[in-house]
C-alpha positions as CSV (number, residue, x, y, z in Angstrom):
1,X,46.4,98.2,74.3
2,X,50.3,96.8,75.0
3,X,52.3,98.6,71.7
4,X,54.6,95.8,69.3
5,X,58.6,96.5,70.4
6,X,60.7,94.0,69.1
7,X,64.6,94.4,68.4
8,X,67.4,92.2,66.8
9,X,71.3,93.3,67.4
10,X,74.4,91.9,66.6
11,X,77.6,93.4,68.5
12,X,80.6,92.6,70.6
13,X,79.9,91.5,74.4
14,X,82.1,95.0,76.0
15,X,83.0,92.9,79.6
16,X,81.8,89.9,81.7
17,X,78.5,89.1,82.4
18,X,77.1,89.8,85.3
19,X,74.4,87.2,87.6
20,X,71.9,88.1,89.8
21,X,68.9,86.5,91.9
22,X,65.4,88.7,92.5
23,X,64.2,89.1,95.9
24,X,61.5,86.6,94.5
25,X,64.5,84.0,93.2
26,X,64.4,84.7,89.4
27,X,68.4,84.9,88.0
28,X,69.0,88.0,86.5
29,X,71.8,88.0,83.8
30,X,73.5,91.5,82.0
31,X,75.4,92.2,80.1
32,X,76.6,95.3,77.0
33,X,77.3,94.7,73.2
34,X,79.3,97.1,71.4
35,X,77.8,97.9,67.8
36,X,79.8,99.0,64.9
37,X,77.6,101.3,62.3
38,X,78.4,101.4,58.8
39,X,80.2,105.1,58.1
40,X,82.7,105.9,55.3
41,X,85.7,106.1,54.7
42,X,86.6,109.3,56.0
43,X,84.2,109.4,58.4
44,X,85.7,108.2,62.0
45,X,83.6,104.9,62.5
46,X,81.1,105.1,65.0
47,X,79.8,102.7,67.9
48,X,76.8,102.4,70.0
49,X,76.6,100.8,73.5
50,X,73.4,98.9,74.0
51,X,72.3,97.0,77.4
52,X,71.4,93.4,77.7
53,X,68.9,91.9,80.0
54,X,68.2,88.3,80.0
55,X,66.0,86.3,83.0
56,X,65.6,83.0,83.9
57,X,66.8,80.0,81.7
58,X,68.4,82.6,79.2
59,X,70.2,84.5,82.3
60,X,71.1,81.3,83.4
61,X,72.7,80.2,79.9
62,X,74.5,83.8,79.3
63,X,76.0,83.7,82.4
64,X,78.2,80.4,81.8
65,X,78.6,81.1,77.7
66,X,78.9,84.8,77.5
67,X,82.1,86.2,78.0
68,X,84.1,89.6,77.0
69,X,85.0,89.7,73.0
70,X,82.6,87.1,71.6
71,X,79.8,88.4,68.9
72,X,76.5,87.6,69.2
73,X,72.7,88.5,68.4
74,X,70.4,89.2,70.8
75,X,66.3,89.3,69.9
76,X,64.3,90.5,72.5
77,X,62.3,93.3,73.4
78,X,63.2,97.2,74.4
79,X,62.4,98.8,77.5
80,X,63.2,102.1,78.6
81,X,64.7,102.6,82.2
82,X,63.9,106.7,84.5
83,X,65.1,107.9,87.7
84,X,66.8,110.5,88.8
85,X,70.1,111.0,89.3
86,X,71.6,112.9,92.6
87,X,71.2,116.4,91.3
88,X,67.5,115.1,90.7
89,X,67.9,115.7,86.7
90,X,65.7,113.1,84.7
91,X,67.7,110.4,83.5
92,X,66.7,107.3,81.2
93,X,68.0,104.0,79.3
94,X,66.9,101.7,76.5
95,X,68.1,98.5,76.5
96,X,67.4,95.6,75.0
97,X,66.0,92.1,77.1
98,X,67.3,89.2,75.2
99,X,64.4,86.4,74.1
100,X,67.0,84.4,72.4
101,X,71.0,84.1,71.9
102,X,72.3,83.9,69.1
103,X,76.1,82.5,69.6
104,X,77.9,83.9,66.0
105,X,81.6,82.2,66.5
106,X,81.7,78.9,65.6
107,X,83.5,76.5,67.9
108,X,86.9,75.6,65.7
109,X,87.1,79.7,66.3
110,X,86.8,79.4,69.7
111,X,89.2,77.2,70.1
112,X,91.8,78.8,67.3
113,X,91.4,81.6,69.9
114,X,92.3,79.9,72.9
115,X,95.4,78.5,71.3
Protein backbone atom coordinates (compact mmCIF):
# COMPACT_ATOMS: atom_id res chain seq x y z
CA UNK A 1 0.00 0.00 0.00
CA UNK A 2 1.37 3.40 -1.00
CA UNK A 3 0.87 6.58 0.98
CA UNK A 4 0.10 9.97 -0.53
CA UNK A 5 2.96 12.47 -0.61
CA UNK A 6 2.44 15.88 -2.19
CA UNK A 7 4.42 19.07 -1.64
CA UNK A 8 4.41 22.60 -3.04
CA UNK A 9 7.24 24.97 -2.22
CA UNK A 10 8.20 28.44 -3.39
CA UNK A 11 11.56 30.07 -3.01
CA UNK A 12 14.72 31.43 -4.57
CA UNK A 13 17.24 29.21 -6.35
CA UNK A 14 20.49 29.10 -4.36
CA UNK A 15 22.88 27.72 -7.01
CA UNK A 16 23.01 26.94 -10.71
CA UNK A 17 21.20 23.68 -11.56
CA UNK A 18 23.27 20.57 -12.20
CA UNK A 19 22.13 18.36 -15.08
CA UNK A 20 23.38 14.77 -15.14
CA UNK A 21 22.53 11.65 -17.08
CA UNK A 22 22.06 8.31 -15.30
CA UNK A 23 23.62 5.06 -16.52
CA UNK A 24 20.27 4.23 -18.10
CA UNK A 25 20.24 7.50 -20.05
CA UNK A 26 17.69 9.43 -17.98
CA UNK A 27 18.21 13.14 -17.36
CA UNK A 28 18.19 14.38 -13.76
CA UNK A 29 18.58 18.00 -12.68
CA UNK A 30 19.14 19.17 -9.12
CA UNK A 31 19.19 22.54 -7.41
CA UNK A 32 18.06 23.97 -4.07
CA UNK A 33 15.61 26.62 -2.96
CA UNK A 34 15.88 29.06 -0.08
CA UNK A 35 12.50 29.45 1.57
CA UNK A 36 11.97 32.49 3.79
CA UNK A 37 9.66 31.87 6.75
CA UNK A 38 7.45 34.47 8.36
CA UNK A 39 8.79 35.68 11.67
CA UNK A 40 7.95 38.37 14.16
CA UNK A 41 9.74 41.68 13.67
CA UNK A 42 11.86 41.16 16.81
CA UNK A 43 13.02 37.68 15.71
CA UNK A 44 15.85 36.95 13.29
CA UNK A 45 14.62 35.77 9.87
CA UNK A 46 14.43 32.00 9.38
CA UNK A 47 15.37 30.34 6.12
CA UNK A 48 15.06 26.69 5.08
CA UNK A 49 17.09 25.22 2.23
CA UNK A 50 15.30 22.47 0.32
CA UNK A 51 16.90 20.25 -2.32
CA UNK A 52 14.92 19.81 -5.54
CA UNK A 53 15.37 16.98 -8.03
CA UNK A 54 13.66 16.83 -11.43
CA UNK A 55 13.69 14.10 -14.07
CA UNK A 56 13.45 13.65 -17.83
CA UNK A 57 11.70 16.49 -19.70
CA UNK A 58 11.27 18.62 -16.55
CA UNK A 59 15.01 18.21 -15.87
CA UNK A 60 15.87 19.43 -19.37
CA UNK A 61 13.59 22.47 -18.95
CA UNK A 62 15.11 23.28 -15.54
CA UNK A 63 18.68 23.02 -16.82
CA UNK A 64 17.92 25.66 -19.46
CA UNK A 65 15.60 28.00 -17.52
CA UNK A 66 16.45 27.81 -13.81
CA UNK A 67 19.31 29.95 -12.53
CA UNK A 68 20.62 31.25 -9.23
CA UNK A 69 18.37 33.93 -7.73
CA UNK A 70 15.25 33.10 -9.75
CA UNK A 71 11.99 32.72 -7.85
CA UNK A 72 10.23 29.46 -8.65
CA UNK A 73 7.45 27.24 -7.36
CA UNK A 74 7.96 23.48 -7.32
CA UNK A 75 5.10 20.99 -7.15
CA UNK A 76 5.98 17.36 -6.51
CA UNK A 77 6.43 14.70 -3.88
CA UNK A 78 8.72 14.24 -0.90
CA UNK A 79 11.50 11.66 -0.79
CA UNK A 80 13.94 10.85 1.97
CA UNK A 81 17.50 9.76 1.19
CA UNK A 82 19.32 7.76 3.88
CA UNK A 83 22.98 6.84 4.10
CA UNK A 84 25.86 6.33 6.50
CA UNK A 85 28.70 8.84 6.60
CA UNK A 86 32.38 7.90 6.68
CA UNK A 87 32.13 7.42 10.49
CA UNK A 88 29.19 5.04 10.22
CA UNK A 89 26.70 7.61 11.52
CA UNK A 90 23.22 7.48 9.98
CA UNK A 91 22.33 10.53 7.89
CA UNK A 92 19.14 11.53 6.11
CA UNK A 93 17.80 14.33 3.94
CA UNK A 94 14.32 15.21 2.70
CA UNK A 95 14.01 16.55 -0.82
CA UNK A 96 11.22 17.28 -3.22
CA UNK A 97 10.96 15.45 -6.53
CA UNK A 98 9.61 18.20 -8.78
CA UNK A 99 6.99 17.20 -11.32
CA UNK A 100 6.03 20.78 -12.18
CA UNK A 101 8.08 23.98 -12.09
CA UNK A 102 6.46 27.41 -12.24
CA UNK A 103 8.60 30.44 -12.99
CA UNK A 104 7.29 33.32 -10.89
CA UNK A 105 9.14 36.24 -12.43
CA UNK A 106 7.77 37.90 -15.52
CA UNK A 107 9.91 38.12 -18.67
CA UNK A 108 9.84 41.92 -18.32
CA UNK A 109 11.26 41.76 -14.79
CA UNK A 110 14.00 39.37 -15.95
CA UNK A 111 14.96 41.79 -18.76
CA UNK A 112 15.06 44.69 -16.29
CA UNK A 113 17.43 42.70 -14.09
CA UNK A 114 19.80 42.19 -17.03
CA UNK A 115 19.90 45.91 -17.91
